[in-house]
BADO-446118 format. One record per residue (C-alpha): residue number from 0; x, y, z. Coordinates in pm, whole numbers. Example, Ala and Ser with C-alpha at 12.3 -4.5 7.8 and 13.67 -1.06 7.14 Angstrom:
! residues 2
nr	c1	c2	c3
0	1230	-450	780
1	1367	-106	714
//
This chain:
! residues 587
nr	c1	c2	c3
0	2194	6529	9979
1	2163	6157	10043
2	2434	6007	10253
3	2413	5680	10069
4	2789	5666	10073
5	2811	5631	10448
6	2937	5311	10598
7	2609	5150	10705
8	2750	4871	10920
9	2639	4867	11281
10	2876	5023	11526
11	3104	4766	11684
12	3210	4922	12013
13	3421	4625	12111
14	3635	4623	11801
15	3978	4776	11841
16	4168	4917	11545
17	4507	4742	11522
18	4811	4954	11594
19	4948	5053	11252
20	5305	4977	11155
21	5533	5272	11241
22	5645	5289	10877
23	5293	5342	10738
24	5337	5717	10696
25	5682	5705	10528
26	5566	5428	10295
27	5252	5613	10186
28	5451	5934	10145
29	5707	5745	9935
30	5423	5618	9715
31	5297	5975	9673
32	5645	6103	9587
33	5691	5820	9335
34	5368	5914	9162
35	5453	6284	9160
36	5785	6209	8990
37	5586	6127	8674
38	5480	6491	8642
39	5832	6634	8607
40	6024	6329	8485
41	6068	6462	8133
42	6118	6832	8214
43	6499	6810	8162
44	6452	6673	7809
45	6146	6872	7698
46	6335	7075	7441
47	6489	6757	7293
48	6167	6552	7266
49	6091	6640	6900
50	6432	6509	6799
51	6423	6208	7033
52	6079	6102	6906
53	6134	6214	6545
54	5822	6431	6544
55	5708	6792	6527
56	5734	7008	6841
57	5355	7052	6858
58	5308	6673	6853
59	5583	6611	7109
60	5390	6813	7370
61	5130	6533	7379
62	5384	6330	7576
63	5329	6574	7863
64	4963	6657	7797
65	4855	6292	7798
66	4988	6240	8151
67	4812	6551	8274
68	4477	6451	8122
69	4481	6092	8247
70	4585	6207	8594
71	4296	6453	8608
72	4048	6185	8502
73	4183	5913	8730
74	4208	6115	9052
75	3838	6145	9146
76	3753	5805	8998
77	4019	5614	9193
78	3917	5801	9508
79	3559	5678	9474
80	3670	5322	9388
81	3887	5329	9700
82	3589	5430	9915
83	3389	5140	9770
84	3639	4855	9736
85	3935	4940	9956
86	4183	5225	9943
87	4496	5010	9969
88	4372	4787	9688
89	4320	5086	9461
90	4652	5240	9567
91	4837	4925	9463
92	4635	4916	9139
93	4732	5278	9061
94	5099	5206	9119
95	5082	4889	8909
96	4932	5078	8615
97	5210	5336	8651
98	5477	5065	8640
99	5326	4918	8323
100	5317	5264	8164
101	5678	5335	8259
102	5795	5006	8105
103	5599	5077	7786
104	5771	5417	7755
105	6111	5268	7840
106	6118	5042	7536
107	6000	5280	7265
108	6092	5592	7072
109	5765	5588	6877
110	5542	5888	6954
111	5209	5703	6971
112	5344	5425	7191
113	5513	5682	7414
114	5183	5867	7456
115	5012	5541	7556
116	5279	5475	7818
117	5262	5830	7953
118	4882	5809	7972
119	4910	5497	8189
120	5164	5674	8410
121	4920	5959	8470
122	4659	5723	8614
123	4876	5685	8922
124	4789	6039	9043
125	4495	5887	9229
126	4745	5740	9476
127	4776	6068	9668
128	4411	6107	9777
129	4399	5731	9841
130	4699	5765	10073
131	4531	6051	10261
132	4218	5838	10299
133	4418	5544	10432
134	4580	5768	10689
135	4242	5901	10798
136	4103	5550	10836
137	4394	5371	11006
138	4612	5613	11202
139	4558	5724	11560
140	4444	6082	11591
141	4770	6212	11737
142	4959	6112	11419
143	4699	6215	11166
144	4777	6585	11123
145	5144	6561	11030
146	5082	6243	10828
147	4820	6399	10603
148	5037	6708	10568
149	5330	6500	10444
150	5109	6301	10206
151	4950	6614	10065
152	5291	6776	10014
153	5430	6468	9842
154	5299	6592	9507
155	5531	6891	9534
156	5814	6699	9700
157	5823	6442	9422
158	5809	6705	9153
159	6090	6908	9313
160	6322	6616	9383
161	6269	6464	9039
162	6419	6764	8861
163	6785	6722	8968
164	6763	6342	8957
165	6613	6335	8610
166	6861	6598	8490
167	7155	6390	8615
168	7026	6078	8440
169	6943	6260	8118
170	7286	6424	8110
171	7489	6106	8162
172	7272	5817	8030
173	7016	5727	7765
174	6692	5913	7835
175	6494	5586	7846
176	6670	5512	8174
177	6436	5767	8331
178	6143	5532	8277
179	6328	5224	8402
180	6408	5417	8718
181	6044	5523	8758
182	5928	5163	8713
183	6174	5050	8979
184	6043	5310	9223
185	5689	5195	9149
186	5768	4829	9215
187	5938	4922	9543
188	5637	5134	9647
189	5399	4842	9573
190	5608	4597	9775
191	5635	4832	10073
192	5263	4910	10061
193	5169	4541	10065
194	5410	4471	10351
195	5337	4768	10575
196	5007	4942	10497
197	4684	4785	10629
198	4362	4799	10433
199	4106	5054	10546
200	3822	4905	10756
201	3571	5153	10611
202	3360	5097	10302
203	3105	5317	10132
204	2775	5161	10028
205	2619	5167	9684
206	2776	5091	9350
207	3021	5265	9121
208	2865	5546	8920
209	2987	5451	8572
210	2779	5713	8384
211	2909	5976	8626
212	3268	5863	8572
213	3229	5875	8193
214	3062	6217	8206
215	3327	6365	8434
216	3607	6217	8223
217	3462	6365	7905
218	3411	6704	8068
219	3764	6718	8210
220	3926	6619	7881
221	3721	6879	7693
222	3823	7143	7950
223	4190	7065	8001
224	4270	6991	7637
225	4223	7352	7520
226	4382	7480	7844
227	4704	7290	7773
228	4704	7328	7394
229	4547	7672	7358
230	4881	7848	7319
231	4966	7618	7026
232	4623	7630	6860
233	4549	7995	6939
234	4315	8106	7218
235	4061	8245	6971
236	4082	7950	6731
237	3748	7775	6658
238	3874	7442	6794
239	3981	7602	7124
240	3656	7793	7175
241	3452	7493	7061
242	3616	7262	7314
243	3562	7514	7595
244	3193	7543	7503
245	3157	7165	7483
246	3326	7130	7825
247	3078	7371	7985
248	2783	7186	7830
249	2905	6840	7928
250	2995	6940	8285
251	2657	7112	8339
252	2471	6805	8214
253	2696	6582	8425
254	2621	6792	8734
255	2246	6769	8678
256	2276	6392	8640
257	2486	6358	8955
258	2231	6553	9160
259	1967	6294	9068
260	2172	5985	9155
261	2146	5817	9494
262	2515	5717	9500
263	2695	5969	9278
264	3061	5967	9185
265	3094	6316	9337
266	2854	6436	9605
267	2792	6781	9458
268	2580	6897	9751
269	2864	6817	9987
270	3104	6982	9744
271	2886	7294	9749
272	2926	7336	10125
273	3111	7658	10195
274	3414	7495	10357
275	3454	7239	10077
276	3385	7477	9788
277	3616	7753	9912
278	3892	7501	9993
279	3874	7355	9641
280	3881	7700	9481
281	4177	7799	9698
282	4348	7475	9589
283	4336	7590	9227
284	4515	7911	9324
285	4782	7722	9520
286	4832	7494	9218
287	4884	7799	8996
288	5140	7944	9237
289	5328	7615	9276
290	5383	7560	8905
291	5505	7912	8824
292	5831	7868	9014
293	5882	7527	8850
294	5854	7688	8507
295	6051	8008	8563
296	6355	7930	8778
297	6497	7637	8574
298	6486	7849	8258
299	6643	8151	8428
300	6923	7934	8568
301	7004	7767	8235
302	6994	8072	8008
303	7347	8175	7900
304	7505	8474	8071
305	7538	8639	7728
306	7172	8735	7754
307	7264	8975	8035
308	7032	8810	8288
309	7072	8436	8240
310	7273	8256	8509
311	7451	8008	8278
312	7410	7698	8495
313	7402	7335	8377
314	7087	7126	8374
315	7195	6942	8691
316	7289	7257	8883
317	6958	7416	8785
318	6776	7115	8921
319	6973	7128	9246
320	6890	7498	9290
321	6519	7425	9258
322	6529	7103	9469
323	6497	7296	9801
324	6141	7372	9694
325	6048	7006	9744
326	6275	6946	10042
327	6132	7241	10231
328	5780	7118	10161
329	5872	6782	10312
330	6020	6930	10629
331	5726	7167	10670
332	5486	6882	10762
333	5586	6859	11133
334	5569	7237	11166
335	5224	7234	11008
336	5102	6975	11260
337	5202	7196	11554
338	5057	7512	11403
339	4734	7343	11297
340	4685	7177	11637
341	4706	7519	11800
342	4541	7750	11547
343	4351	7523	11307
344	4406	7439	10935
345	4229	7755	10818
346	4486	7974	10992
347	4768	7755	10863
348	4640	7788	10506
349	4627	8166	10543
350	4981	8170	10683
351	5106	7952	10397
352	4951	8182	10136
353	5110	8485	10301
354	5452	8316	10293
355	5404	8232	9923
356	5316	8595	9850
357	5630	8710	10033
358	5837	8452	9844
359	5721	8573	9503
360	5742	8938	9607
361	6100	8892	9726
362	6179	8675	9425
363	6117	8969	9193
364	6444	9114	9320
365	6632	8787	9371
366	6715	8682	9015
367	7077	8791	8985
368	7261	8484	9121
369	7209	8111	9166
370	7210	8138	9547
371	6924	8389	9526
372	6708	8135	9342
373	6779	7888	9625
374	6650	8144	9878
375	6337	8192	9668
376	6288	7815	9641
377	6314	7769	10019
378	6067	8049	10093
379	5815	7927	9837
380	5859	7566	9951
381	5774	7663	10308
382	5461	7853	10202
383	5340	7594	9953
384	5411	7317	10205
385	5193	7486	10469
386	4916	7553	10216
387	4918	7203	10067
388	4926	7047	10415
389	4616	7241	10520
390	4398	7137	10227
391	4327	6770	10317
392	4264	6863	10681
393	4000	7114	10572
394	3840	6861	10336
395	3846	6572	10584
396	3694	6796	10849
397	3398	6875	10623
398	3299	6535	10477
399	3194	6198	10624
400	3464	5939	10687
401	3342	5712	10407
402	3379	5990	10147
403	3738	6096	10219
404	3881	5916	9915
405	3645	6078	9665
406	3656	6420	9836
407	4036	6433	9849
408	4048	6302	9493
409	3841	6600	9383
410	4066	6835	9583
411	4377	6689	9418
412	4203	6738	9084
413	4156	7107	9168
414	4530	7141	9225
415	4596	6971	8891
416	4362	7216	8719
417	4559	7496	8884
418	4890	7364	8752
419	4737	7318	8405
420	4610	7675	8397
421	4947	7795	8526
422	5135	7607	8256
423	4913	7751	7982
424	4914	8110	8109
425	5285	8129	8195
426	5377	7955	7870
427	5184	8219	7677
428	5339	8504	7877
429	5694	8379	7826
430	5631	8319	7455
431	5474	8661	7396
432	5757	8845	7576
433	6043	8640	7429
434	6318	8780	7208
435	6398	8620	6874
436	6770	8532	6866
437	6876	8355	6549
438	6529	8206	6504
439	6515	8085	6865
440	6267	8236	7114
441	6459	8334	7428
442	6255	8420	7741
443	6317	8766	7883
444	6356	8895	8237
445	6036	9095	8181
446	5849	8771	8111
447	5989	8610	8425
448	5883	8904	8642
449	5535	8915	8487
450	5504	8542	8565
451	5593	8606	8930
452	5334	8885	8944
453	5069	8647	8805
454	5157	8396	9077
455	5127	8671	9339
456	4783	8764	9204
457	4672	8400	9223
458	4789	8385	9584
459	4592	8703	9660
460	4276	8539	9524
461	4347	8225	9727
462	4403	8433	10040
463	4069	8609	9990
464	3893	8273	9956
465	4067	8137	10267
466	3954	8435	10475
467	3592	8340	10402
468	3638	7983	10527
469	3439	7920	10847
470	3637	7947	11168
471	3675	7625	11368
472	3818	7556	11709
473	4153	7375	11689
474	4010	7094	11901
475	3765	7020	11622
476	4023	6997	11347
477	4101	6664	11179
478	4432	6597	11348
479	4239	6562	11672
480	3954	6369	11516
481	3938	5995	11520
482	4034	5778	11228
483	3915	5439	11350
484	3591	5266	11254
485	3448	5326	11599
486	3502	5699	11576
487	3369	5705	11223
488	3041	5576	11364
489	3055	5857	11618
490	3099	6104	11332
491	2802	5942	11164
492	2593	5998	11474
493	2690	6364	11466
494	2565	6382	11108
495	2223	6284	11241
496	2183	6632	11383
497	2168	6757	11024
498	1876	6533	10924
499	1645	6258	11045
500	1732	6006	11311
501	1542	5762	11526
502	1487	5389	11576
503	1333	5106	11378
504	1129	4871	11597
505	886	4585	11546
506	523	4567	11657
507	635	4478	12010
508	884	4766	12037
509	1199	4551	11996
510	1478	4698	11778
511	1506	4571	11420
512	1866	4522	11308
513	1978	4588	10948
514	1642	4724	10837
515	1671	4914	10511
516	1570	5277	10573
517	1502	5496	10269
518	1440	5871	10258
519	1199	5994	9988
520	1150	6361	9903
521	826	6540	9817
522	871	6455	9448
523	885	6086	9519
524	1260	6060	9454
525	1506	5867	9666
526	1703	6118	9874
527	1908	5881	10089
528	1935	5531	10233
529	2096	5351	10523
530	2056	5047	10753
531	1957	5038	11117
532	2223	4954	11376
533	2219	4687	11646
534	1998	4900	11870
535	1763	4980	11581
536	1897	5335	11542
537	1944	5502	11206
538	2059	5842	11078
539	1989	6013	10746
540	2107	6354	10629
541	1885	6570	10410
542	1959	6823	10135
543	1745	7090	10302
544	1428	7175	10486
545	1102	7031	10353
546	863	6739	10361
547	994	6383	10339
548	886	6023	10386
549	1101	5782	10590
550	1031	5427	10470
551	1168	5110	10628
552	1172	4746	10524
553	1319	4430	10679
554	1295	4054	10628
555	1005	3906	10823
556	831	4242	10859
557	592	4446	10655
558	711	4784	10523
559	643	5108	10706
560	646	5471	10594
561	645	5777	10818
562	579	6129	10691
563	814	6384	10840
564	914	6746	10795
565	1273	6863	10845
566	1327	7219	10963
567	1668	7189	11132
568	1534	7038	11456
569	1655	6720	11625
570	1328	6535	11692
571	1357	6163	11622
572	1139	5993	11363
573	1041	5651	11494
574	963	5375	11245
575	752	5080	11367
576	745	4787	11125
577	413	4609	11083
578	335	4239	11059
579	415	4059	10732
580	171	4142	10456
581	66	4474	10607
582	178	4822	10517
583	166	5102	10770
584	177	5471	10697
585	215	5720	10978
586	144	6088	10930
//
């Protein structure tokens, strides 16, 4: 696959990366938590939304679905824009859009306007992969592991902490105050980011893949829409099946288009690498497991004791009992850093999945008292925290430095797909096992236990995927890898071992700086591009073994093309530019 997204600037060995502000990590984590709050902000008032918005229950669910869909679309797109134009710039943009959306929702009780505001709020989900990319690019290596772990976990921390806070506000104030509070958090996050967080020194080359962004957006909407609304429409309804079929068609066509583009929105060949593919699939399973506890425990806690199994707690107490889920995830980050430094992120992911499985297995018998749900929340928070913390480290360790924003954006998208599938499946299970009491569907203990078993099964699938991840030495894991521009160039040199490398020189043998070097495959298609460095060196990765042409061009020189065959060796391909007006071809 072409590495056209690499940073093609010459290596500057004299440049020193400024020491980042000590508050960079807390500020970025705060931004991630603020964004994650949007996902659970309205959970305490879900059952009241039809009345509050004067609409039908099926229409009121769009207030939640719209945020999910826009977040799924925005996550990979904002990651790629961050790689191209600056991750801090796009982070601030994401937060600003969220603030606007929160203010729109704060001043309305009209359904359509509320959906518009919630859609804008969902666009902020791209802030989490952008924050991980900023950490990778600006932090010293000794701080990187725990920092990325905290940022990755912020999506769960924000969701967990928002529940009791939102419940307290909804119980004692007008529900619109929830949005004013979210807007205030967003403004504070923007101000702190501008004051403390430096812009990333790395940039990807190429332009923004607008057709790819539109294709991916259409495919995701067509996929997630029936996933989230299938229980309302019916899983066998023509509209549900039709949307699923359309999603498959659009995503297949989008993938074929992306494979042909020199600078795609998503590098599918990189995504198909075993370590990236298995990590993303495992992320879906972790997302499923995370959302089950968020759906089950609050309902169990708030059901009246007259049911025989409900715990009869208030909305606020229920939120406080589930809050340890997020708190434990937050405090797991330092532990993850130590474990990952010693055993590697693969082992930490496996450990996290095992802890989640134990948490759900034990939770099957811990549903008789409020304190038991706290124990379950703590255990699951520890496991999910370890698993979430491992995911960005595995992704960052498998992709070039200039692609971390887009790659982590795709990984965050996989988690969102997991939570969407979890919401749909668990919602259907609880509805199908509910008892009808006076015309009201009341979830049953059987439904809760089946939901926990589904989460355990998802964890088992994730654990199987994690076991097939390639083993790496702890010394090679991302927390020990460099994050500065200088070390990114070193990583780029390492990539040369997977493709063509050499030097571009003139007729007299002197190096040619900033020559444009293009890789062309046997079908005559562009397979990659880069520029030569100060010493004339260049590096190009290839999608696989085969015959290629390495062509070079520079101002004041004639073009040159060298035929070459890549079979996994490391022999350099030298490119000697001719005099102006001449074209040289070397076999």
